N, C-alpha and C positions, 0 to 999 in steps of 0.2 A: 305322649306316646312312649312306651317303655320297650326296650329291646333286650334280647337275651342271646348270649352265645354259649354254646357248649363245645368244648374242645378236648382233644386227646393230649394236648400239649400242657405240661405243668406250668401253670400261671399263678402259683401260690404267691400271695402278697406277704413277704416275710419282713419287710421293713429294713432289710440289710442292703443299704445303699453304698457303703464304703468298703473298699477292698480290705479283706481280712483273710489270709490264707487258710485259717482254720474254719472259715464259714463260706467257702467258695460256692458250695451248692446253694445255700440260701441266697447269696448274691445273684447267682444265675437264675434262680426262680423269680426273684424280684425283677430282674432285667426282662424276663418274658412278660411279667405283669405290666411293666412299664411300656413294653412294646405295644401291648393292647391299647393302653391309654394314649400313647403317642399317635398311634395309627387312627384311633377314633378322633383325636384332636386335630387331625388334618382338615376336618370338615366343620368343626365347631366345638363349643364347650361341652364337656361331658360331666354329668352329675350322677353320683351313686352314693349309697349309704352303707352297703354291705360289700365287703371284699369278695373276690372270687372264692367259691367254696368247692371242695372236692368231694366226690362220692363215687361209689361203684355202681355200675349199671350194665345191662346188656347193650352193647354198642349198636347192634342192629336195630333195636327198638328205638334208639335215638336218631337213627338215620345214617349211621356210618356203615361202611362195607366190611364190618367185622362181626362175626356171629359168636361172640363170647363176652363174658363179663370183664370189664376193664375199668380202670380209674379214669374219671372224666372231671373236668372243671367247668363250673357254670358261673357266669357273671351277668348281672342285669344292670342297666343304666338307662338314663334319659339324656336327651340332647336339648340344647336351648331352643332349637327350631324343630317343629314337627315336620315329618316327611323329608328331613335333610338328606336321607340316603335314597330317596325315591327317584326312579327314572323309567319312563315308558311303562307305567303301571306296576312296576316291581318295587315295593317299598324298601327292599333290602339290596337293591342293585349295587349301589356304591359301596356298601359294606363288603359284599363279596368281591367286588373289583379291587378295592383298596387293600384288602388283606391277602389276596392271592399272591403267593410266593414271597411274602415278607419273612425274612430270616428269623429263626428262633434258636434257642440253646436247647439241644435235646439231651436225652440220657439223664434225666433228673428222677422224678418219681413216676414217670409214665410207665405203664406196663403194656401199652400197645406199641407195636413196632411201627416207627415212623420211617418211611422210605427216603425222605429227604428232610433236611433241617429247615423247613419253611412251613408257614401256614399254607394249606391247600384248601380252597373253597369249593372245588367242583371235581367230579370224576371219582374213580375208584379209590384214590388215595386221600380223599377228603378227610381232614382232621380238625375242621372247625365249621360249625353250623350256626347260622343266625336265624332267629325268629322274632316275631313281635309277641309280647305277652298280652294277656287279657286284662291287665290291670288298668 
C-alpha cells in the first residue's frame, strides 16, 4: 500500500542537519522534512525511494481552499504494515489524526499564506492532504 501527501508547507529534503548560520533556511527545510518522517514513524517503519518533490499547481484542483497556483510538495511512501493508518473504514484516519496541529517552520519557500505554523489536516485552513496511490 503506497501513500501520498501533498502539502503547502516546504518539506524540501536538503540534507542540512547541522547548524550553520549561513544555511539556516536549508536546515529549517530539512527539519520540516524530518517532522514528516518522525510523525510517520510514530506508527511504524517508513520506506521511500524518492525525496519530497516540489512543483506548482492550482491548489483548488488538489483539494486545498485556495484558488490560485502555488508551490506544493509531494511525498510518497509505504509502511511495513498495510492499513496501519486505517480506522473505522477510513484508510487515512490515523494519518490525519497524527499530523493535525504538528508544528512546522514556516516562511521558507512556500508561497501560500499559512495561518498558523502547524500542519492542518481538516477545515478551510488545510495545508496537508493524504491519499492512497494506485501503485
